[in-house]
Every structure is written in structure tokens, then in C-alpha cells.
DRENPA-3360 file (N, C-alpha, C; in nm, 2 decimals, always signed):
BEGIN
1 = MSIYRVID = +0.90/-1.71/+8.41/+0.84/-1.84/+8.43/+0.74/-1.86/+8.32 ~ +0.73/-1.99/+8.27/+0.65/-2.02/+8.15/+0.50/-2.04/+8.20 ~ +0.41/-2.02/+8.10/+0.27/-2.04/+8.13/+0.24/-2.18/+8.17 ~ +0.31/-2.28/+8.12/+0.29/-2.42/+8.15/+0.33/-2.45/+8.30 ~ +0.43/-2.39/+8.34/+0.47/-2.40/+8.48/+0.37/-2.34/+8.58 ~ +0.31/-2.23/+8.54/+0.21/-2.17/+8.63/+0.09/-2.25/+8.63 ~ +0.05/-2.31/+8.52/-0.07/-2.40/+8.51/-0.04/-2.52/+8.60 ~ +0.08/-2.58/+8.59/+0.11/-2.70/+8.67/+0.10/-2.67/+8.82;
9 = KLEGYVRE = +0.15/-2.55/+8.86/+0.14/-2.51/+9.00/-0.01/-2.49/+9.05 ~ -0.09/-2.43/+8.96/-0.23/-2.41/+8.99/-0.30/-2.55/+9.01 ~ -0.27/-2.64/+8.92/-0.33/-2.77/+8.92/-0.29/-2.84/+9.05 ~ -0.17/-2.83/+9.09/-0.12/-2.89/+9.21/-0.19/-2.83/+9.33 ~ -0.21/-2.70/+9.33/-0.28/-2.64/+9.44/-0.42/-2.68/+9.46 ~ -0.49/-2.70/+9.34/-0.63/-2.74/+9.34/-0.64/-2.88/+9.40 ~ -0.55/-2.97/+9.36/-0.55/-3.11/+9.41/-0.52/-3.12/+9.56 ~ -0.44/-3.02/+9.61/-0.41/-3.03/+9.75/-0.51/-2.96/+9.84;
17 = GTWLPFGH = -0.61/-2.90/+9.78/-0.72/-2.84/+9.86/-0.79/-2.93/+9.95 ~ -0.86/-2.87/+10.06/-0.93/-2.95/+10.16/-1.07/-3.00/+10.10 ~ -1.10/-3.12/+10.12/-1.22/-3.18/+10.07/-1.34/-3.15/+10.16 ~ -1.45/-3.13/+10.10/-1.57/-3.11/+10.18/-1.67/-3.22/+10.13 ~ -1.77/-3.24/+10.21/-1.87/-3.34/+10.17/-1.93/-3.30/+10.04 ~ -1.98/-3.39/+9.97/-2.05/-3.37/+9.84/-1.95/-3.33/+9.73 ~ -1.82/-3.37/+9.74/-1.72/-3.35/+9.64/-1.68/-3.21/+9.61 ~ -1.68/-3.12/+9.71/-1.63/-2.99/+9.70/-1.50/-2.97/+9.77;
25 = RILSEERL = -1.43/-2.87/+9.73/-1.30/-2.84/+9.79/-1.29/-2.70/+9.84 ~ -1.21/-2.68/+9.94/-1.19/-2.54/+9.99/-1.06/-2.49/+9.94 ~ -1.06/-2.38/+9.87/-0.93/-2.32/+9.81/-0.93/-2.17/+9.85 ~ -0.81/-2.12/+9.87/-0.79/-1.98/+9.90/-0.81/-1.90/+9.78 ~ -0.90/-1.80/+9.79/-0.93/-1.71/+9.68/-0.80/-1.63/+9.65 ~ -0.73/-1.59/+9.75/-0.61/-1.51/+9.73/-0.51/-1.59/+9.64 ~ -0.49/-1.72/+9.68/-0.39/-1.79/+9.60/-0.44/-1.81/+9.46 ~ -0.57/-1.84/+9.44/-0.62/-1.85/+9.30/-0.60/-1.73/+9.22;
33 = VEYIEKMR = -0.63/-1.61/+9.28/-0.60/-1.49/+9.21/-0.46/-1.47/+9.18 ~ -0.37/-1.51/+9.27/-0.22/-1.49/+9.25/-0.18/-1.58/+9.13 ~ -0.23/-1.70/+9.12/-0.20/-1.78/+9.00/-0.25/-1.72/+8.87 ~ -0.37/-1.67/+8.88/-0.43/-1.61/+8.76/-0.35/-1.49/+8.71 ~ -0.30/-1.41/+8.81/-0.22/-1.29/+8.77/-0.09/-1.34/+8.71 ~ -0.03/-1.44/+8.77/+0.10/-1.49/+8.71/+0.07/-1.54/+8.56 ~ -0.04/-1.60/+8.54/-0.07/-1.65/+8.40/-0.09/-1.53/+8.31 ~ -0.16/-1.43/+8.36/-0.17/-1.31/+8.28/-0.04/-1.24/+8.24;
41 = STLPEEVG = +0.05/-1.23/+8.35/+0.18/-1.17/+8.32/+0.27/-1.25/+8.23 ~ +0.25/-1.39/+8.24/+0.33/-1.47/+8.15/+0.28/-1.49/+8.01 ~ +0.14/-1.48/+8.00/+0.08/-1.50/+7.88/+0.12/-1.40/+7.77 ~ +0.12/-1.27/+7.80/+0.16/-1.18/+7.69/+0.30/-1.21/+7.63 ~ +0.39/-1.25/+7.72/+0.53/-1.29/+7.67/+0.52/-1.41/+7.58 ~ +0.44/-1.51/+7.61/+0.43/-1.63/+7.53/+0.36/-1.59/+7.40 ~ +0.25/-1.51/+7.41/+0.18/-1.47/+7.29/+0.27/-1.38/+7.20 ~ +0.35/-1.29/+7.26/+0.44/-1.21/+7.18/+0.54/-1.30/+7.10;
49 = RAKVIATN = +0.59/-1.40/+7.17/+0.68/-1.49/+7.10/+0.61/-1.56/+6.98 ~ +0.49/-1.61/+7.01/+0.41/-1.68/+6.91/+0.39/-1.59/+6.79 ~ +0.35/-1.46/+6.82/+0.33/-1.36/+6.71/+0.45/-1.34/+6.62 ~ +0.57/-1.33/+6.69/+0.69/-1.31/+6.62/+0.72/-1.43/+6.53 ~ +0.70/-1.55/+6.59/+0.72/-1.67/+6.51/+0.63/-1.67/+6.39 ~ +0.50/-1.64/+6.41/+0.40/-1.64/+6.30/+0.44/-1.55/+6.19 ~ +0.48/-1.43/+6.23/+0.52/-1.33/+6.13/+0.64/-1.36/+6.05 ~ +0.73/-1.43/+6.12/+0.86/-1.46/+6.06/+0.86/-1.60/+6.00;
57 = KDRVIRDA = +0.75/-1.67/+6.01/+0.75/-1.81/+5.96/+0.79/-1.83/+5.82 ~ +0.74/-1.73/+5.73/+0.78/-1.74/+5.59/+0.93/-1.72/+5.57 ~ +0.99/-1.63/+5.64/+1.13/-1.60/+5.64/+1.21/-1.72/+5.69 ~ +1.16/-1.78/+5.80/+1.22/-1.89/+5.86/+1.22/-2.01/+5.77 ~ +1.10/-2.03/+5.71/+1.09/-2.15/+5.61/+1.18/-2.12/+5.49 ~ +1.19/-2.00/+5.44/+1.27/-1.97/+5.33/+1.42/-1.99/+5.37 ~ +1.46/-1.95/+5.49/+1.60/-1.97/+5.53/+1.63/-2.12/+5.54 ~ +1.53/-2.19/+5.60/+1.55/-2.34/+5.61/+1.57/-2.40/+5.47;
65 = HEKAQQIV = +1.49/-2.36/+5.37/+1.50/-2.41/+5.24/+1.64/-2.38/+5.18 ~ +1.68/-2.26/+5.20/+1.82/-2.22/+5.15/+1.93/-2.30/+5.22 ~ +1.92/-2.32/+5.35/+2.02/-2.40/+5.42/+2.02/-2.54/+5.37 ~ +1.89/-2.59/+5.35/+1.88/-2.73/+5.30/+1.95/-2.74/+5.16 ~ +1.92/-2.64/+5.07/+1.98/-2.64/+4.94/+2.13/-2.63/+4.94 ~ +2.18/-2.55/+5.03/+2.33/-2.54/+5.05/+2.39/-2.67/+5.10 ~ +2.32/-2.74/+5.19/+2.37/-2.87/+5.24/+2.37/-2.97/+5.13 ~ +2.27/-2.97/+5.05/+2.26/-3.07/+4.93/+2.38/-3.03/+4.83;
73 = SDAVNQHH = +2.39/-2.91/+4.81/+2.50/-2.86/+4.71/+2.64/-2.90/+4.77 ~ +2.66/-2.88/+4.89/+2.79/-2.92/+4.95/+2.81/-3.07/+4.95 ~ +2.70/-3.14/+4.97/+2.71/-3.29/+4.97/+2.75/-3.34/+4.83 ~ +2.69/-3.28/+4.73/+2.72/-3.32/+4.59/+2.86/-3.29/+4.56 ~ +2.91/-3.17/+4.60/+3.05/-3.13/+4.57/+3.15/-3.22/+4.64 ~ +3.11/-3.26/+4.77/+3.20/-3.35/+4.84/+3.20/-3.49/+4.78 ~ +3.08/-3.53/+4.73/+3.08/-3.66/+4.66/+3.17/-3.66/+4.54 ~ +3.16/-3.55/+4.46/+3.25/-3.54/+4.34/+3.40/-3.55/+4.38;
81 = ELVDQTDI = +3.43/-3.48/+4.49/+3.57/-3.48/+4.53/+3.62/-3.62/+4.58 ~ +3.53/-3.69/+4.65/+3.56/-3.82/+4.69/+3.58/-3.92/+4.57 ~ +3.49/-3.90/+4.47/+3.50/-3.98/+4.35/+3.64/-3.95/+4.28 ~ +3.67/-3.82/+4.27/+3.80/-3.79/+4.21/+3.92/-3.85/+4.29 ~ +3.91/-3.84/+4.42/+4.02/-3.90/+4.50/+4.03/-4.05/+4.48 ~ +3.91/-4.11/+4.47/+3.91/-4.26/+4.45/+3.98/-4.29/+4.32 ~ +3.96/-4.21/+4.21/+4.02/-4.23/+4.08/+4.17/-4.21/+4.10 ~ +4.21/-4.11/+4.17/+4.36/-4.08/+4.19/+4.42/-4.20/+4.26;
89 = VKQARTTA = +4.35/-4.26/+4.37/+4.41/-4.37/+4.44/+4.42/-4.49/+4.35 ~ +4.32/-4.51/+4.26/+4.33/-4.63/+4.17/+4.44/-4.61/+4.08 ~ +4.46/-4.49/+4.02/+4.58/-4.47/+3.93/+4.71/-4.49/+4.01 ~ +4.72/-4.44/+4.13/+4.84/-4.46/+4.21/+4.87/-4.60/+4.23 ~ +4.77/-4.68/+4.26/+4.79/-4.82/+4.28/+4.83/-4.89/+4.16 ~ +4.77/-4.86/+4.04/+4.81/-4.91/+3.91/+4.96/-4.88/+3.88 ~ +5.00/-4.75/+3.90/+5.13/-4.71/+3.88/+5.23/-4.79/+3.97 ~ +5.19/-4.80/+4.10/+5.27/-4.87/+4.20/+5.29/-5.02/+4.15;
97 = DIVLREAE = +5.19/-5.08/+4.11/+5.20/-5.22/+4.06/+5.29/-5.23/+3.94 ~ +5.29/-5.14/+3.85/+5.37/-5.14/+3.73/+5.52/-5.12/+3.78 ~ +5.54/-5.03/+3.86/+5.68/-5.00/+3.91/+5.73/-5.12/+3.99 ~ +5.65/-5.18/+4.07/+5.69/-5.30/+4.14/+5.73/-5.42/+4.05 ~ +5.65/-5.44/+3.94/+5.68/-5.55/+3.85/+5.81/-5.52/+3.78 ~ +5.83/-5.39/+3.74/+5.95/-5.36/+3.67/+6.07/-5.38/+3.76 ~ +6.06/-5.34/+3.88/+6.17/-5.36/+3.98/+6.20/-5.50/+4.00 ~ +6.10/-5.59/+4.01/+6.12/-5.73/+4.03/+6.19/-5.79/+3.91;
105 = EKARRIRA = +6.15/-5.75/+3.79/+6.21/-5.80/+3.66/+6.36/-5.76/+3.66 ~ +6.38/-5.63/+3.69/+6.52/-5.58/+3.69/+6.61/-5.66/+3.79 ~ +6.55/-5.68/+3.91/+6.63/-5.76/+4.01/+6.65/-5.90/+3.96 ~ +6.56/-5.96/+3.89/+6.58/-6.10/+3.84/+6.69/-6.10/+3.74 ~ +6.69/-6.00/+3.65/+6.80/-5.99/+3.55/+6.94/-5.97/+3.61 ~ +6.94/-5.88/+3.71/+7.07/-5.86/+3.78/+7.12/-5.98/+3.85 ~ +7.02/-6.06/+3.92/+7.06/-6.18/+3.98/+7.12/-6.28/+3.88 ~ +7.05/-6.29/+3.76/+7.09/-6.38/+3.66/+7.23/-6.34/+3.61;
113 = GADAYAGQ = +7.25/-6.21/+3.59/+7.38/-6.17/+3.54/+7.49/-6.19/+3.65 ~ +7.46/-6.17/+3.77/+7.56/-6.20/+3.88/+7.59/-6.35/+3.89 ~ +7.49/-6.43/+3.88/+7.51/-6.58/+3.88/+7.60/-6.62/+3.76 ~ +7.58/-6.56/+3.64/+7.66/-6.60/+3.53/+7.80/-6.55/+3.55 ~ +7.82/-6.43/+3.60/+7.95/-6.38/+3.62/+8.03/-6.47/+3.72 ~ +7.96/-6.50/+3.83/+8.02/-6.58/+3.94/+8.06/-6.72/+3.88 ~ +7.97/-6.78/+3.79/+8.01/-6.91/+3.73/+8.13/-6.89/+3.64 ~ +8.14/-6.78/+3.57/+8.25/-6.76/+3.48/+8.38/-6.75/+3.56;
121 = VLAELEMR = +8.38/-6.67/+3.67/+8.50/-6.65/+3.75/+8.54/-6.78/+3.81 ~ +8.44/-6.86/+3.86/+8.48/-6.99/+3.92/+8.53/-7.08/+3.82 ~ +8.48/-7.08/+3.70/+8.54/-7.17/+3.59/+8.69/-7.13/+3.56 ~ +8.71/-7.00/+3.55/+8.85/-6.95/+3.53/+8.94/-6.99/+3.64 ~ +8.89/-6.98/+3.76/+8.97/-7.01/+3.88/+9.00/-7.16/+3.88 ~ +8.90/-7.24/+3.85/+8.92/-7.39/+3.84/+9.03/-7.42/+3.74 ~ +9.02/-7.36/+3.62/+9.12/-7.38/+3.52/+9.26/-7.34/+3.57 ~ +9.27/-7.23/+3.63/+9.40/-7.19/+3.68/+9.46/-7.28/+3.80;
129 = LATALGSV = +9.36/-7.32/+3.88/+9.40/-7.41/+3.99/+9.45/-7.54/+3.93 ~ +9.38/-7.59/+3.82/+9.42/-7.71/+3.76/+9.56/-7.70/+3.70 ~ +9.59/-7.58/+3.64/+9.72/-7.55/+3.59/+9.82/-7.55/+3.70 ~ +9.79/-7.49/+3.81/+9.88/-7.48/+3.92/+9.90/-7.62/+3.98 ~ +9.80/-7.70/+3.99/+9.81/-7.83/+4.04/+9.90/-7.92/+3.95 ~ +9.89/-7.90/+3.82/+9.98/-7.97/+3.73/+10.12/-7.93/+3.75 ~ +10.15/-7.80/+3.78/+10.28/-7.75/+3.80/+10.34/-7.82/+3.93 ~ +10.25/-7.82/+4.03/+10.29/-7.89/+4.16/+10.33/-8.03/+4.13;
137 = KKGQDALV = +10.24/-8.10/+4.06/+10.27/-8.24/+4.03/+10.41/-8.25/+3.95 ~ +10.43/-8.17/+3.86/+10.56/-8.17/+3.79/+10.68/-8.15/+3.89 ~ +10.66/-8.05/+3.98/+10.76/-8.03/+4.08/+10.78/-8.15/+4.17 ~ +10.67/-8.21/+4.21/+10.69/-8.33/+4.29/+10.76/-8.44/+4.22 ~ +10.72/-8.46/+4.09/+10.78/-8.56/+4.01/+10.93/-8.53/+3.99 ~ +10.96/-8.41/+3.98/+11.11/-8.37/+3.96/+11.18/-8.40/+4.09 ~ +11.12/-8.40/+4.21/+11.19/-8.42/+4.33/+11.19/-8.57/+4.37 ~ +11.11/-8.65/+4.32/+11.11/-8.79/+4.35/+11.23/-8.85/+4.29;
145 = PRPAQSAA = +11.31/-8.93/+4.37/+11.42/-8.99/+4.31/+11.38/-9.10/+4.21 ~ +11.46/-9.10/+4.10/+11.43/-9.20/+4.00/+11.52/-9.31/+4.02 ~ +11.48/-9.42/+3.96/+11.56/-9.54/+3.98/+11.70/-9.51/+3.91 ~ +11.79/-9.56/+3.96/+11.93/-9.54/+3.92/+11.95/-9.48/+3.78 ~ +11.98/-9.36/+3.79/+12.01/-9.30/+3.67/+12.16/-9.30/+3.65 ~ +12.20/-9.29/+3.53/+12.34/-9.30/+3.51/+12.41/-9.18/+3.56 ~ +12.52/-9.19/+3.61/+12.60/-9.08/+3.67/+12.65/-8.99/+3.55 ~ +12.64/-9.05/+3.44/+12.69/-8.98/+3.32/+12.59/-8.87/+3.27;
153 = QPIAEAAA = +12.47/-8.87/+3.34/+12.38/-8.77/+3.29/+12.44/-8.63/+3.30 ~ +12.42/-8.56/+3.20/+12.49/-8.43/+3.21/+12.43/-8.34/+3.31 ~ +12.50/-8.26/+3.37/+12.46/-8.16/+3.47/+12.38/-8.05/+3.40 ~ +12.40/-8.04/+3.27/+12.32/-7.93/+3.20/+12.18/-7.97/+3.19 ~ +12.14/-8.10/+3.18/+12.00/-8.14/+3.17/+11.93/-8.11/+3.31 ~ +12.00/-8.14/+3.41/+11.94/-8.11/+3.55/+11.92/-7.96/+3.57 ~ +12.01/-7.88/+3.52/+12.00/-7.74/+3.53/+11.88/-7.69/+3.45 ~ +11.86/-7.75/+3.33/+11.75/-7.71/+3.24/+11.62/-7.74/+3.30;
161 = KSKRAAFD = +11.61/-7.86/+3.36/+11.48/-7.90/+3.43/+11.45/-7.80/+3.55 ~ +11.55/-7.77/+3.62/+11.53/-7.68/+3.73/+11.49/-7.54/+3.69 ~ +11.55/-7.49/+3.58/+11.50/-7.36/+3.53/+11.36/-7.37/+3.47 ~ +11.33/-7.48/+3.41/+11.19/-7.49/+3.36/+11.09/-7.50/+3.47 ~ +11.12/-7.56/+3.58/+11.03/-7.57/+3.69/+11.01/-7.43/+3.76 ~ +11.12/-7.36/+3.77/+11.12/-7.22/+3.83/+11.03/-7.13/+3.74 ~ +11.05/-7.15/+3.60/+10.97/-7.06/+3.51/+10.82/-7.09/+3.52 ~ +10.79/-7.22/+3.53/+10.65/-7.26/+3.54/+10.59/-7.21/+3.67;
169 = AQEETASL = +10.66/-7.22/+3.78/+10.62/-7.17/+3.91/+10.59/-7.01/+3.90 ~ +10.69/-6.95/+3.83/+10.67/-6.80/+3.82/+10.55/-6.77/+3.74 ~ +10.52/-6.84/+3.63/+10.40/-6.82/+3.55/+10.27/-6.84/+3.63 ~ +10.27/-6.95/+3.72/+10.16/-6.98/+3.80/+10.13/-6.86/+3.90 ~ +10.23/-6.81/+3.96/+10.22/-6.70/+4.05/+10.16/-6.57/+3.98 ~ +10.21/-6.55/+3.86/+10.16/-6.43/+3.78/+10.02/-6.45/+3.75 ~ +9.98/-6.57/+3.71/+9.84/-6.59/+3.67/+9.75/-6.59/+3.79 ~ +9.79/-6.63/+3.91/+9.71/-6.62/+4.03/+9.69/-6.48/+4.07;
177 = DAVEVTT = +9.80/-6.40/+4.05/+9.79/-6.26/+4.08/+9.68/-6.19/+3.99 ~ +9.68/-6.23/+3.87/+9.59/-6.17/+3.77/+9.45/-6.21/+3.81 ~ +9.42/-6.33/+3.86/+9.29/-6.37/+3.90/+9.24/-6.29/+4.02 ~ +9.33/-6.26/+4.11/+9.30/-6.18/+4.23/+9.26/-6.04/+4.19 ~ +9.33/-5.98/+4.09/+9.31/-5.85/+4.04/+9.17/-5.84/+3.98 ~ +9.13/-5.94/+3.90/+9.00/-5.94/+3.82/+8.89/-5.96/+3.92 ~ +8.90/-6.03/+4.03/+8.79/-6.05/+4.12/+8.78/-5.94/+4.21;
% end
């Protein structure tokens, strides 16, 4: 039990004592002596702790200074590490920005190349389709009956026209196959 607790109990006991006229109180001598003995038994323990603290104060203060110095040193080191990490993050962000710009530029060039290639393929296809359409027109024109032709027209001319139309159709098919292969 601490000395302060014993003193608090003694004070409470004195206040609870019976009042007599002229401002006096009646207290039990036995109880007062009991509280005094408790104070005596507690006091050496408290005094002993105080003496130990007093003798060790220089060591305790020195230990406290060393701990404080260590804390400051650790804080400085941690500060330097954080600054280094911040520099690394800045460099990483800069590198990421450069890589992103290069990737966007490369994508733009690839898109432009793909658009140019698609335009070229479509132009070639248009040309071949125009050629095929011309062949179709020739074939239709060949099939349309003409106003009275002389019966004397040689059969050889009709056969030559037919062969020419077949040859043109064969060329159209070969050129369309070549377009499909290239795309």
C-alpha cells in the first residue's frame, strides 16, 4: 500500500470522528497508532525507491539523452531514405511519361500506315472492278441484238468475238483472284 493511500485513510478517519463541543473530536488512539504504523512500514519502501532513483538519476538522464540522440539519428536516416524514394518516384514518372509519348507516336504512325495501305488496296480494287464492269458491259453489248445485220456476216467474225469475250472474262477472274491473294 502506498504512503498516500494510508494518509488518505487517516484523513478520512479524522473527519469521521465524533464532534465534541468547542471544536474537538473523539478519535480512537488504537486506530491512530495503526495508521501511523502503516505509514512507517510504507515509508521506508517509498524512501528506498526515492534513494534508488536519486542515485541512478545521472545514469537515467544519460540513457535518456542516448535514446533521444538515437531517435534523432534514426529520424534523419529515415528522412534521407524518403527523399531518395521521392527522387526514384520522380524518375519513374518521367520515364513512364517518355515511354507513353513514344508509344502514342508509334501507334499514330502505325494507324497512318494502315490507313494508307487500306486506301491503296481500295484504289486497286476500284480499278479492277471498273475493268470487270467494262468487261460485263462488253458482254452485255455483245448479247444485245443489233439491228438487222446482213446474213452474209461471216461466222468467223462471230466466233472471234466470242473467243475475245471469253478471254476477257478469264483475265478478269485471274485478276480478281490476285486481289484476294494480296489482301
